[in-house]
MDAnalysis code that builds the backbone (N, CA, C; Angstrom):
import MDAnalysis as mda
import numpy as np

u = mda.Universe.empty(408, n_residues=136, atom_resindex=np.repeat(np.arange(136), 3), trajectory=True)
u.add_TopologyAttr("name", ["N", "CA", "C"] * 136)
u.add_TopologyAttr("resid", np.arange(1, 137))
u.add_TopologyAttr("resname", ["MET", "ASN", "VAL", "ILE", "TYR", "GLY", "GLU", "GLU", "PRO", "PHE", "ALA", "GLU", "ASP", "GLU", "ASP", "TRP", "GLY", "TYR", "GLY", "PRO", "PRO", "ARG", "TYR", "LEU", "ARG", "PRO", "GLU", "ARG", "VAL", "ARG", "LEU", "ALA", "ALA", "GLU", "GLY", "LEU", "ARG", "THR", "THR", "ARG", "TYR", "ALA", "GLU", "LEU", "ILE", "SER", "GLY", "VAL", "ASP", "PRO", "ALA", "GLU", "LEU", "THR", "ALA", "ALA", "GLU", "VAL", "TYR", "PRO", "ARG", "ARG", "TRP", "SER", "GLU", "HIS", "GLY", "ALA", "LEU", "GLU", "TRP", "GLY", "ARG", "ALA", "TRP", "TYR", "ASP", "GLY", "LEU", "THR", "GLN", "PHE", "PHE", "GLU", "ALA", "ALA", "ALA", "ARG", "ALA", "ASP", "ASP", "ALA", "MET", "LEU", "VAL", "TRP", "LEU", "ASP", "ARG", "ARG", "THR", "LYS", "THR", "THR", "VAL", "ARG", "PRO", "GLN", "LEU", "GLY", "LYS", "ARG", "TRP", "ARG", "PHE", "PRO", "GLY", "HIS", "THR", "ALA", "LEU", "ASP", "PRO", "CYS", "ILE", "ARG", "ASP", "PRO", "LYS", "ALA", "ALA", "GLU", "PRO", "VAL", "VAL", "GLY"])
u.atoms.positions = np.array([
    [-3.658, -17.055, 13.020],
    [-4.512, -15.928, 12.097],
    [-4.989, -16.025, 10.540],
    [-5.883, -15.241, 10.904],
    [-7.386, -16.277, 9.229],
    [-7.537, -15.665, 8.475],
    [-7.093, -15.473, 7.744],
    [-7.055, -14.014, 6.508],
    [-8.467, -14.656, 5.081],
    [-8.248, -15.707, 5.103],
    [-10.116, -16.339, 4.713],
    [-10.596, -15.986, 5.402],
    [-11.355, -16.245, 6.141],
    [-12.602, -15.987, 7.330],
    [-11.995, -15.182, 8.190],
    [-11.723, -14.490, 8.447],
    [-11.174, -12.836, 9.201],
    [-11.319, -13.384, 10.812],
    [-11.024, -12.539, 11.909],
    [-10.705, -13.055, 13.030],
    [-12.159, -12.679, 13.852],
    [-12.824, -11.229, 13.613],
    [-13.731, -11.309, 14.192],
    [-15.328, -10.367, 14.200],
    [-15.719, -10.631, 14.629],
    [-17.347, -10.917, 14.205],
    [-17.345, -9.435, 13.709],
    [-18.129, -9.378, 12.336],
    [-18.835, -7.841, 11.724],
    [-20.166, -8.525, 11.323],
    [-21.580, -7.461, 11.708],
    [-22.543, -8.260, 11.165],
    [-22.874, -9.570, 11.355],
    [-22.490, -10.191, 12.353],
    [-23.069, -11.693, 12.485],
    [-24.289, -12.565, 12.288],
    [-25.497, -11.290, 12.757],
    [-26.698, -11.714, 12.061],
    [-27.355, -12.291, 10.879],
    [-25.867, -11.294, 9.395],
    [-26.111, -11.478, 7.923],
    [-25.657, -12.454, 7.211],
    [-25.674, -12.690, 6.354],
    [-25.356, -13.760, 5.434],
    [-24.899, -12.719, 4.181],
    [-23.331, -13.001, 3.543],
    [-22.691, -12.107, 2.213],
    [-22.345, -13.152, 1.494],
    [-23.078, -14.107, 1.581],
    [-21.841, -15.598, 1.035],
    [-22.415, -17.191, 1.337],
    [-20.726, -17.251, 2.668],
    [-21.207, -18.020, 3.022],
    [-20.792, -17.038, 4.576],
    [-22.129, -17.230, 4.521],
    [-21.925, -16.732, 5.848],
    [-21.742, -15.685, 6.815],
    [-21.860, -14.626, 7.612],
    [-21.172, -13.138, 7.857],
    [-19.377, -12.698, 7.518],
    [-19.702, -11.261, 7.143],
    [-18.928, -10.963, 7.494],
    [-17.884, -11.479, 8.948],
    [-16.247, -10.996, 8.553],
    [-15.643, -10.954, 9.560],
    [-14.399, -10.135, 9.341],
    [-13.199, -9.414, 10.473],
    [-12.943, -8.725, 10.157],
    [-11.420, -8.622, 10.754],
    [-9.984, -7.672, 10.284],
    [-8.627, -7.819, 10.978],
    [-8.375, -6.695, 11.344],
    [-8.195, -6.851, 12.999],
    [-7.803, -6.100, 13.720],
    [-6.231, -4.897, 12.689],
    [-6.107, -3.815, 12.415],
    [-5.027, -3.681, 11.990],
    [-3.594, -4.046, 12.623],
    [-3.880, -4.191, 13.277],
    [-2.730, -5.184, 14.580],
    [-2.123, -6.452, 13.524],
    [-3.567, -7.080, 13.182],
    [-3.593, -8.625, 12.910],
    [-2.950, -8.459, 11.432],
    [-3.828, -7.047, 10.265],
    [-3.592, -7.314, 8.876],
    [-2.118, -7.236, 8.808],
    [-1.222, -6.170, 9.642],
    [0.552, -6.062, 9.730],
    [0.784, -7.165, 9.845],
    [0.668, -7.828, 10.623],
    [0.263, -9.300, 11.433],
    [1.185, -10.671, 10.052],
    [-0.150, -10.331, 9.520],
    [-0.037, -11.544, 7.871],
    [0.515, -10.952, 6.748],
    [0.775, -9.413, 6.854],
    [1.876, -8.838, 6.009],
    [3.046, -9.609, 5.932],
    [3.361, -9.477, 7.205],
    [4.290, -9.679, 7.468],
    [5.101, -11.513, 7.654],
    [3.399, -12.625, 7.926],
    [3.364, -13.511, 7.574],
    [3.950, -14.158, 5.727],
    [3.120, -12.787, 5.122],
    [2.659, -13.463, 3.834],
    [4.500, -12.992, 3.061],
    [5.199, -11.871, 3.361],
    [6.183, -11.242, 2.948],
    [7.217, -12.085, 2.868],
    [7.213, -12.847, 4.337],
    [8.255, -13.412, 4.316],
    [8.179, -15.036, 4.520],
    [7.426, -15.621, 3.612],
    [6.750, -16.666, 3.068],
    [6.670, -16.680, 1.241],
    [8.209, -17.541, 0.954],
    [7.838, -17.567, 0.402],
    [6.821, -18.977, -1.600],
    [6.481, -18.643, -1.955],
    [4.938, -19.518, -2.545],
    [5.481, -20.908, -2.705],
    [7.155, -20.580, -3.438],
    [7.464, -21.869, -3.564],
    [7.311, -22.934, -2.273],
    [7.558, -22.172, -0.837],
    [8.051, -22.864, -0.096],
    [6.290, -22.946, 0.731],
    [5.236, -22.196, 0.366],
    [4.266, -23.002, 0.216],
    [3.210, -23.988, 0.374],
    [3.803, -24.073, -1.192],
    [3.255, -25.389, -2.336],
    [4.421, -26.402, -2.163],
    [4.911, -25.969, -1.117],
    [6.490, -27.592, -1.109],
    [6.046, -28.272, -0.283],
    [5.891, -29.847, -0.430],
    [5.003, -31.484, 0.137],
    [3.356, -31.049, -0.497],
    [3.085, -30.526, -1.247],
    [2.181, -30.244, -1.674],
    [1.887, -31.494, -2.507],
    [1.014, -32.866, -2.404],
    [0.360, -33.286, -3.689],
    [-0.771, -33.319, -3.946],
    [-0.881, -33.251, -5.745],
    [-1.954, -32.285, -6.578],
    [-2.489, -33.241, -6.786],
    [-1.952, -34.577, -6.450],
    [-3.182, -35.629, -6.207],
    [-4.061, -36.284, -5.149],
    [-3.844, -35.201, -4.142],
    [-4.353, -35.376, -3.055],
    [-5.215, -34.247, -2.631],
    [-5.054, -33.214, -4.046],
    [-5.789, -31.920, -3.847],
    [-7.289, -32.638, -5.002],
    [-6.774, -33.150, -5.563],
    [-7.543, -33.464, -6.868],
    [-8.413, -33.915, -5.748],
    [-8.116, -35.236, -5.269],
    [-9.056, -36.371, -4.422],
    [-10.071, -35.870, -3.397],
    [-9.518, -34.693, -2.110],
    [-10.881, -33.619, -1.363],
    [-11.535, -33.105, -2.818],
    [-11.553, -32.908, -3.804],
    [-12.235, -31.656, -5.074],
    [-11.796, -30.069, -4.381],
    [-10.016, -29.873, -4.166],
    [-9.404, -28.642, -3.941],
    [-10.402, -28.261, -5.182],
    [-11.035, -26.656, -4.725],
    [-11.000, -25.262, -5.987],
    [-9.586, -25.602, -6.871],
    [-8.845, -24.668, -8.299],
    [-10.078, -25.623, -8.962],
    [-10.310, -26.757, -9.921],
    [-9.789, -27.260, -9.646],
    [-10.623, -29.267, -9.316],
    [-9.508, -29.553, -10.414],
    [-8.049, -28.919, -11.043],
    [-7.122, -29.089, -12.153],
    [-5.910, -29.492, -12.114],
    [-5.991, -29.849, -10.940],
    [-4.763, -30.001, -10.934],
    [-3.593, -31.175, -11.199],
    [-4.215, -32.436, -12.388],
    [-3.258, -33.107, -12.421],
    [-2.873, -32.700, -13.681],
    [-3.352, -31.166, -13.920],
    [-2.855, -31.076, -15.253],
    [-1.060, -30.037, -14.350],
    [-0.243, -30.894, -15.848],
    [1.842, -30.374, -15.800],
    [1.429, -28.705, -14.863],
    [2.621, -27.727, -13.830],
    [2.517, -26.681, -12.818],
    [1.596, -26.970, -12.621],
    [0.240, -27.703, -12.239],
    [-1.305, -26.967, -11.901],
    [-0.524, -26.047, -10.485],
    [0.076, -26.162, -9.833],
    [0.819, -25.634, -8.314],
    [1.011, -24.583, -8.425],
    [1.136, -23.762, -9.530],
    [1.813, -22.247, -10.137],
    [0.243, -21.912, -10.381],
    [-0.696, -22.381, -10.159],
    [-2.015, -21.258, -10.675],
    [-2.166, -20.433, -9.371],
    [-1.896, -20.696, -8.283],
    [-1.838, -19.887, -7.386],
    [-1.379, -18.906, -6.984],
    [0.083, -19.133, -8.065],
    [1.614, -17.533, -7.489],
    [0.967, -16.649, -7.762],
    [0.200, -16.585, -8.563],
    [-0.113, -14.157, -8.765],
    [-0.608, -14.365, -8.016],
    [-1.607, -15.053, -7.516],
    [-3.016, -15.169, -6.506],
    [-2.171, -14.047, -5.174],
    [-1.114, -14.985, -4.714],
    [-0.397, -15.464, -3.432],
    [-0.308, -13.731, -3.959],
    [0.752, -13.905, -4.915],
    [2.272, -12.312, -4.918],
    [0.725, -11.449, -4.615],
    [0.193, -11.786, -5.581],
    [-1.380, -9.427, -5.270],
    [-1.629, -10.219, -4.335],
    [-2.264, -10.960, -3.111],
    [-2.562, -10.518, -1.725],
    [-1.347, -10.540, -0.363],
    [-0.001, -11.314, -1.117],
    [0.540, -9.922, -0.372],
    [1.035, -8.557, -0.676],
    [0.674, -8.432, -0.815],
    [1.212, -6.966, -1.952],
    [-0.237, -5.517, -0.914],
    [-1.290, -6.705, -1.508],
    [-2.360, -5.490, -0.897],
    [-2.302, -6.049, 1.155],
    [-2.580, -7.091, 0.821],
    [-2.432, -7.113, 2.659],
    [-0.644, -6.076, 2.937],
    [0.775, -5.819, 2.822],
    [1.485, -4.966, 2.805],
    [0.723, -3.807, 2.344],
    [0.056, -3.470, 1.987],
    [-0.478, -1.906, 1.049],
    [-1.451, -1.389, 2.451],
    [-2.081, -2.351, 3.268],
    [-3.043, -1.811, 4.018],
    [-2.516, -1.993, 5.339],
    [-1.311, -2.083, 6.206],
    [-0.174, -2.624, 6.996],
    [0.400, -1.352, 6.756],
    [1.094, -0.640, 5.497],
    [1.576, 0.795, 5.646],
    [0.770, 1.529, 6.599],
    [-0.977, 1.440, 5.813],
    [-1.551, 2.734, 6.183],
    [-2.659, 2.065, 7.487],
    [-1.906, 1.540, 7.968],
    [-2.046, 1.433, 9.318],
    [-3.911, 0.556, 8.846],
    [-4.380, -0.109, 8.303],
    [-6.123, -0.132, 7.960],
    [-5.873, -2.036, 8.455],
    [-7.768, -1.370, 8.945],
    [-8.288, -3.414, 9.320],
    [-8.868, -3.745, 7.405],
    [-9.413, -4.764, 7.562],
    [-9.777, -5.887, 6.391],
    [-10.757, -6.340, 6.816],
    [-12.043, -5.652, 6.108],
    [-13.514, -7.207, 6.254],
    [-13.486, -8.382, 5.383],
    [-13.542, -9.106, 5.925],
    [-12.913, -10.355, 4.803],
    [-14.400, -11.228, 5.024],
    [-14.822, -11.687, 3.421],
    [-16.168, -12.870, 3.347],
    [-15.258, -13.256, 2.631],
    [-16.300, -14.781, 2.500],
    [-15.995, -15.396, 1.078],
    [-17.742, -15.288, 1.049],
    [-17.123, -15.325, -0.724],
    [-18.976, -14.529, -1.004],
    [-18.853, -15.555, -2.990],
    [-20.255, -16.234, -3.000],
    [-20.760, -17.074, -3.657],
    [-19.654, -16.781, -4.443],
    [-19.977, -15.892, -5.168],
    [-19.240, -15.686, -7.080],
    [-17.629, -15.439, -7.331],
    [-17.621, -14.710, -6.260],
    [-16.360, -13.981, -6.245],
    [-14.728, -15.119, -5.663],
    [-15.571, -15.742, -4.412],
    [-14.863, -17.267, -3.367],
    [-14.555, -16.332, -2.509],
    [-13.623, -14.756, -2.690],
    [-13.154, -14.176, -1.221],
    [-12.716, -12.553, -1.563],
    [-13.893, -11.630, -1.108],
    [-14.449, -10.852, -0.566],
    [-12.627, -9.843, 0.540],
    [-11.570, -8.507, -0.018],
    [-11.152, -8.446, 1.349],
    [-11.633, -6.368, 1.178],
    [-12.165, -6.460, 2.228],
    [-12.460, -4.399, 2.003],
    [-11.842, -4.277, 2.816],
    [-10.183, -3.238, 2.834],
    [-9.597, -2.761, 3.252],
    [-10.354, -1.797, 4.276],
    [-9.843, -1.094, 4.986],
    [-9.955, 0.589, 5.445],
    [-10.850, -0.299, 6.678],
    [-11.655, -0.555, 7.268],
    [-12.526, -0.971, 7.988],
    [-12.953, 0.424, 8.570],
    [-11.916, 0.728, 9.636],
    [-11.786, 1.889, 10.378],
    [-12.207, 3.079, 9.739],
    [-12.731, 3.460, 8.398],
    [-13.534, 3.893, 7.817],
    [-14.264, 4.463, 7.345],
    [-14.425, 5.872, 7.314],
    [-16.227, 5.695, 6.686],
    [-16.571, 5.699, 4.863],
    [-17.175, 4.728, 4.815],
    [-17.562, 4.742, 3.370],
    [-18.245, 4.451, 2.731],
    [-18.536, 5.459, 1.488],
    [-20.042, 5.166, 0.984],
    [-20.000, 4.194, -0.458],
    [-21.262, 3.435, -0.619],
    [-21.371, 2.379, -1.579],
    [-22.558, 3.408, -2.215],
    [-21.834, 3.885, -3.746],
    [-23.194, 3.790, -4.309],
    [-24.656, 3.360, -4.516],
    [-25.641, 3.855, -3.997],
    [-27.201, 2.739, -4.432],
    [-27.392, 1.469, -3.170],
    [-26.236, 1.742, -1.733],
    [-26.245, 0.814, -1.416],
    [-26.006, 1.221, 0.088],
    [-26.657, 0.535, 1.266],
    [-25.878, 1.210, 2.825],
    [-24.500, 0.262, 2.898],
    [-24.134, 1.197, 4.505],
    [-22.844, 0.300, 4.446],
    [-22.271, -1.334, 4.137],
    [-23.852, -1.857, 5.124],
    [-24.058, -3.405, 5.066],
    [-24.687, -4.364, 4.482],
    [-25.185, -3.598, 3.128],
    [-25.206, -4.152, 2.621],
    [-24.734, -5.599, 1.572],
    [-25.051, -7.328, 1.698],
    [-25.051, -8.031, 1.514],
    [-24.615, -7.838, -0.788],
    [-24.971, -6.803, -1.084],
    [-24.983, -6.741, -2.150],
    [-23.642, -6.514, -2.869],
    [-23.536, -6.181, -2.006],
    [-21.807, -5.278, -2.930],
    [-21.329, -5.892, -2.315],
    [-20.362, -6.291, -4.059],
    [-19.542, -7.291, -3.623],
    [-17.759, -6.189, -4.713],
    [-17.833, -5.155, -5.315],
    [-17.043, -5.316, -5.921],
    [-16.591, -3.843, -5.235],
    [-15.146, -4.409, -4.759],
    [-14.332, -2.926, -4.303],
    [-14.168, -2.299, -4.514],
    [-13.841, -1.790, -6.088],
    [-13.665, -0.341, -6.111],
    [-14.933, 0.156, -5.634],
    [-16.257, -0.248, -5.295],
    [-17.393, 0.364, -5.991],
    [-17.733, 1.409, -4.716],
    [-16.461, 1.469, -3.558],
    [-16.228, 2.023, -2.370],
    [-16.321, 3.786, -1.845],
    [-16.094, 4.765, -1.623],
    [-16.069, 5.629, -2.183],
    [-16.040, 5.966, -0.390],
    [-13.807, 6.821, -0.011],
    [-14.577, 7.186, 1.692],
    [-15.396, 8.113, 1.397],
    [-15.779, 8.282, 2.141],
    [-16.241, 9.526, 2.716],
    [-15.269, 10.598, 3.870],
    [-15.364, 12.022, 3.676],
    [-14.520, 13.248, 3.892],
    [-15.268, 13.262, 4.822],
    [-14.648, 14.571, 5.566],
    [-15.439, 14.857, 6.755],
    [-16.165, 14.666, 7.723],
])
């Protein structure tokens, strides 16, 4: 399961930051939600050596600070909630790495969306809140 890069090809000929977007099918979103829900953050960081993260130049590159591994807890909790909500709605997710915002995830791939001022595949779209469902 790859919640960072996605799994299925989507718009393969387009570069949305760090390559083309990919997506997760609804059944994979449900599986990811279950995995995130059952893996506590403490388990995720157990055995992680901040010195190794520093040596590998892993973002955010402040691993020598006290409590640095706690940096991702709020993001992990939010990601878990996001996947759980998408799983309950039986949504797919469109995922891509963006040069400005790192990872962007757009739920409800199977539904029609309108992006004011853009086409649905415009690589300039970065704000998921800009999407509006098209009714009908």
